[in-house]
Backbone bond lengths (Angstrom), bond angles and torsions (degrees), N, CA, C in turn:
res aa  C-N    CA-C-N  psi(-1)  N-CA   C-N-CA  omega(-1)  CA-C   N-CA-C  phi
1 M - - - 1.444 - - 1.528 110.48 -
2 K 1.334 116.22 -40.58 1.464 119.44 -179.95 1.526 110.78 -60.69
3 T 1.311 116.99 -39.84 1.465 121.40 179.65 1.526 110.85 -61.69
4 L 1.323 116.67 -42.83 1.467 121.03 178.80 1.526 111.34 -64.83
5 L 1.332 115.80 -43.16 1.460 119.65 -179.80 1.527 111.81 -64.19
6 V 1.332 116.52 -42.47 1.463 120.68 178.96 1.519 110.43 -64.90
7 A 1.328 117.14 -43.75 1.469 120.59 -179.79 1.530 110.70 -63.12
8 F 1.327 116.67 -42.30 1.464 120.02 179.23 1.530 110.88 -64.75
9 A 1.326 116.24 -48.62 1.469 120.08 -179.23 1.526 111.44 -62.99
10 A 1.322 117.10 -40.00 1.465 120.77 178.32 1.525 110.50 -64.47
11 G 1.335 116.78 -40.05 1.459 120.60 176.52 1.522 111.57 -63.45
12 C 1.331 116.26 -36.37 1.472 119.97 176.51 1.523 110.75 -65.40
13 L 1.327 116.70 -42.56 1.466 119.89 178.45 1.530 110.64 -65.78
14 G 1.322 116.56 -40.05 1.462 120.50 175.64 1.521 111.28 -61.24
15 A 1.329 116.48 -39.65 1.472 120.84 178.86 1.520 111.20 -67.89
16 L 1.325 116.98 -34.21 1.460 119.69 176.12 1.530 110.04 -64.83
17 A 1.327 116.79 -44.63 1.470 120.64 177.16 1.528 110.42 -61.60
18 N 1.320 116.61 -44.68 1.465 122.35 177.53 1.528 110.31 -58.27
19 S 1.317 116.50 -48.57 1.463 121.46 -175.90 1.522 111.74 -64.89
20 I 1.315 116.79 -41.48 1.464 119.76 178.68 1.528 109.84 -65.17
21 A 1.322 116.86 -38.57 1.470 120.09 177.61 1.524 110.79 -64.96
22 V 1.337 117.20 -44.59 1.468 120.76 178.84 1.526 109.57 -59.95
23 W 1.332 116.72 -46.16 1.455 120.87 -179.60 1.535 111.07 -62.89
24 Q 1.340 117.15 -45.38 1.470 120.01 -179.31 1.524 111.93 -64.01
25 F 1.315 117.23 -40.57 1.470 119.73 178.15 1.527 110.73 -61.83
26 G 1.331 116.89 -36.62 1.455 120.13 176.24 1.515 112.01 -74.14
27 Y 1.328 116.75 -42.98 1.463 122.04 -178.07 1.529 111.59 -61.51
28 F 1.324 116.39 -40.90 1.462 121.08 -179.32 1.531 112.68 -92.13
29 D 1.331 116.71 13.79 1.469 123.75 175.95 1.527 114.39 58.82
30 I 1.319 116.66 28.07 1.473 119.84 177.72 1.519 109.60 -70.84
31 T 1.334 116.44 -46.71 1.463 119.13 -179.68 1.528 110.96 -65.04
32 S 1.316 116.57 -42.25 1.478 118.73 -178.62 1.524 111.61 -67.45
33 S 1.326 118.33 -27.29 1.467 119.46 177.41 1.530 111.24 -68.55
34 F 1.326 116.62 -17.77 1.463 121.31 174.94 1.531 111.34 -100.17
35 G 1.316 116.82 8.13 1.460 120.77 178.72 1.517 113.72 78.26
36 V 1.332 116.96 23.26 1.470 121.69 -178.97 1.524 108.79 -109.12
37 S 1.315 116.10 127.66 1.468 121.95 -177.65 1.516 111.52 -91.82
38 I 1.320 116.03 63.89 1.464 121.35 174.00 1.524 106.26 -124.10
39 A 1.327 115.34 105.31 1.466 121.38 179.79 1.525 108.70 -152.25
40 P 1.337 117.10 73.22 1.460 120.22 -176.75 1.527 112.27 -75.27
41 S 1.316 114.94 159.57 1.460 121.12 171.34 1.518 107.93 -87.46
42 L 1.306 116.40 143.53 1.462 120.92 -179.77 1.528 108.44 -84.90
43 T 1.336 115.19 84.69 1.460 121.64 -178.46 1.531 108.66 -121.27
44 P 1.330 117.02 156.79 1.462 119.18 177.82 1.528 113.17 -58.18
45 S 1.330 117.46 -37.91 1.467 119.71 -178.52 1.527 112.04 -67.89
46 W 1.318 118.14 -25.28 1.466 121.26 175.64 1.521 110.24 -85.76
47 L 1.320 116.67 -38.81 1.461 121.64 -173.49 1.532 113.66 -76.39
48 Y 1.323 117.05 -43.86 1.463 120.99 -173.75 1.523 114.02 -55.39
49 P 1.345 120.72 -52.60 1.472 118.77 -179.02 1.527 112.54 -64.07
50 R 1.327 117.39 -31.98 1.465 120.63 178.67 1.526 110.69 -64.86
51 I 1.341 116.38 -40.38 1.467 120.05 -179.80 1.525 110.57 -69.17
52 V 1.328 116.98 -42.35 1.472 119.95 178.73 1.530 110.54 -62.51
53 W 1.339 117.21 -47.45 1.463 119.91 178.83 1.528 111.24 -64.15
54 G 1.328 117.15 -35.51 1.467 119.55 175.77 1.520 111.43 -60.58
55 G 1.335 116.02 -39.06 1.470 119.94 176.75 1.513 112.11 -66.48
56 I 1.323 116.19 -41.42 1.470 119.74 178.36 1.528 110.03 -63.29
57 W 1.342 116.72 -46.19 1.467 119.77 177.01 1.526 110.96 -63.52
58 G 1.318 117.51 -28.17 1.463 121.17 178.60 1.519 112.87 -61.47
59 L 1.325 117.02 -22.62 1.466 120.06 178.29 1.529 111.80 -64.40
60 L 1.324 117.43 -17.35 1.473 120.05 174.47 1.525 111.63 -59.23
61 F 1.323 115.79 -27.94 1.450 120.10 -174.48 1.526 113.92 -74.16
62 I 1.333 117.66 -3.53 1.463 118.74 173.69 1.530 111.02 -79.81
63 L 1.335 116.59 -13.80 1.466 120.00 178.02 1.525 109.64 -64.88
64 P 1.321 117.02 134.22 1.467 120.15 -175.75 1.535 113.15 -82.89
65 V 1.320 116.25 63.27 1.460 120.40 178.13 1.517 109.48 -123.88
66 L 1.315 115.91 144.45 1.457 123.08 176.07 1.531 112.56 51.05
67 Q 1.323 116.38 44.94 1.460 121.17 -175.47 1.531 113.20 -62.20
68 S 1.315 117.53 -33.55 1.460 119.44 -174.94 1.526 113.02 -95.07
69 K 1.308 118.01 -8.37 1.465 121.76 -177.82 1.522 109.00 -114.17
70 L 1.328 115.14 80.94 1.462 119.90 -171.65 1.526 113.60 -63.11
71 W 1.324 117.72 -44.81 1.473 119.89 179.30 1.525 110.47 -58.52
72 L 1.329 115.22 -42.77 1.462 119.68 -179.13 1.527 110.96 -68.14
73 K 1.328 116.81 -42.02 1.464 119.90 179.41 1.527 110.74 -61.90
74 G 1.323 117.30 -46.15 1.459 120.56 177.88 1.516 112.01 -60.61
75 S 1.330 115.68 -39.73 1.469 120.52 -179.77 1.522 111.62 -67.81
76 V 1.329 116.87 -45.00 1.469 121.20 -178.75 1.527 110.61 -66.91
77 M 1.334 116.98 -44.52 1.469 119.50 -178.61 1.526 111.49 -65.61
78 S 1.317 117.43 -28.12 1.464 119.90 179.73 1.527 112.18 -69.46
79 L 1.317 116.88 -17.15 1.462 120.02 179.93 1.530 112.28 -70.09
80 F 1.329 117.71 -25.81 1.466 120.89 -179.70 1.534 111.86 -67.38
81 P 1.346 119.09 -55.52 1.469 116.94 177.18 1.531 112.74 -65.90
82 T 1.327 116.51 -27.59 1.465 119.47 176.89 1.521 110.45 -63.22
83 A 1.324 116.65 -46.87 1.469 120.89 179.61 1.521 111.19 -61.53
84 V 1.323 116.99 -42.08 1.467 119.87 179.40 1.528 110.58 -65.08
85 Q 1.330 116.58 -43.17 1.469 120.02 178.99 1.524 111.16 -60.36
86 L 1.329 115.68 -47.47 1.462 120.66 -174.75 1.526 113.84 -72.70
87 F 1.341 116.43 -37.94 1.461 118.88 -170.69 1.529 115.19 -111.20
88 V 1.335 117.01 -3.24 1.466 120.10 175.89 1.533 110.54 -123.61
89 V 1.329 116.35 -57.65 1.468 119.99 -173.61 1.529 111.89 -66.15
90 F 1.322 117.21 -52.69 1.469 118.75 -178.72 1.532 112.14 -59.36
91 P 1.327 119.37 -48.01 1.475 117.65 178.23 1.536 113.21 -61.15
92 L 1.335 117.59 -35.98 1.465 120.08 178.55 1.523 112.30 -65.90
93 H 1.322 116.42 -27.21 1.468 120.56 179.76 1.527 112.00 -100.44
94 N 1.323 116.16 21.81 1.466 122.87 176.60 1.527 113.51 57.01
95 K 1.340 116.05 37.79 1.464 121.44 176.65 1.519 111.30 -104.80
96 G 1.326 116.11 7.17 1.458 121.39 178.89 1.519 112.74 82.02
97 I 1.318 114.44 166.62 1.468 119.61 176.73 1.522 107.36 -64.11
98 A 1.314 116.23 133.16 1.464 124.26 -179.62 1.525 112.29 63.24
99 G 1.324 118.00 15.15 1.457 121.35 178.47 1.513 113.78 69.04
100 L 1.318 116.92 23.28 1.462 120.32 -175.89 1.528 113.44 -64.48
101 E 1.338 117.50 -17.85 1.466 119.77 174.29 1.531 110.90 -67.04
102 L 1.319 116.64 -20.95 1.469 121.16 179.23 1.526 112.01 -86.35
103 G 1.317 116.56 -14.61 1.454 121.27 -179.99 1.518 110.92 144.36
104 L 1.308 115.45 153.65 1.459 121.43 -175.28 1.531 113.30 -62.64
105 Y 1.325 116.97 -32.77 1.460 120.79 -177.12 1.532 113.75 -91.45
106 T 1.320 117.01 6.43 1.464 120.96 -179.99 1.527 112.82 -52.77
107 P 1.344 119.98 -46.91 1.466 118.81 -179.77 1.533 113.11 -59.35
108 L 1.316 117.67 -35.26 1.465 120.09 178.92 1.524 111.74 -67.69
109 F 1.325 116.19 -40.89 1.466 118.97 177.33 1.521 111.06 -65.79
110 V 1.328 117.35 -42.38 1.473 120.94 178.58 1.529 109.45 -61.98
111 L 1.306 117.00 -43.09 1.463 121.28 177.59 1.523 110.89 -59.69
112 F 1.326 117.29 -46.14 1.466 121.50 179.92 1.525 111.66 -64.26
113 F 1.334 117.71 -48.47 1.461 120.75 -177.64 1.524 111.26 -63.00
114 N 1.324 117.65 -39.86 1.460 119.98 178.98 1.522 111.60 -74.00
115 W 1.335 117.28 -29.97 1.467 119.74 173.33 1.526 109.34 -61.98
116 L 1.310 116.61 -42.06 1.462 121.19 177.17 1.528 110.09 -58.87
117 W 1.338 116.84 -44.21 1.469 120.83 176.61 1.525 110.44 -57.44
118 G 1.334 117.10 -47.53 1.459 120.78 -176.82 1.511 112.93 -63.42
119 V 1.309 117.35 -41.81 1.466 121.14 -178.52 1.527 110.88 -69.76
120 V 1.332 117.29 -44.12 1.470 119.84 177.77 1.528 109.83 -62.69
121 T 1.313 117.16 -41.06 1.466 121.17 -179.82 1.515 111.56 -62.89
122 V 1.321 117.95 -49.63 1.462 120.37 -175.94 1.530 111.42 -66.41
123 F 1.323 117.65 -37.32 1.460 118.94 179.35 1.523 111.75 -75.63
124 T 1.324 118.00 -29.07 1.462 120.37 173.57 1.523 109.84 -64.39
125 I 1.319 116.40 -42.23 1.476 119.90 177.65 1.527 110.27 -63.30
126 K 1.309 116.98 -43.44 1.467 120.68 -179.40 1.525 110.78 -61.58
127 F 1.327 117.56 -46.08 1.456 120.49 -175.92 1.519 113.08 -79.14
128 S 1.322 118.29 -10.32 1.458 120.59 176.90 1.520 112.50 -82.11
129 R 1.312 116.06 -11.18 1.471 119.64 -176.97 1.494 111.92 -93.66
């Protein structure tokens, strides 16, 4: 049970880091300078579901793979929510496959933001022990 709780909480913290990065990139017009229309407002209604889903995705980290290679584990695990975002969520919200309706570089930003989630999550788990 402790392992599940730590993985969930670490995923939530990773999602908070991810969300703040997404918001800052939009706030400082970094995404728009690349022609990507991702600039959310930092509101509870936007933040809360992202943190909960980050915790749920954090449960991936209980899998016993790449235990000694933390950077690699965080990077590999981040590919799962990235794939879902690009090939399920964006198409369901009429943003096109890989979110290309939001801009050509959208997949790269999604990859980067989710990589940040994975790295923060894996290191939170490591330092919680």
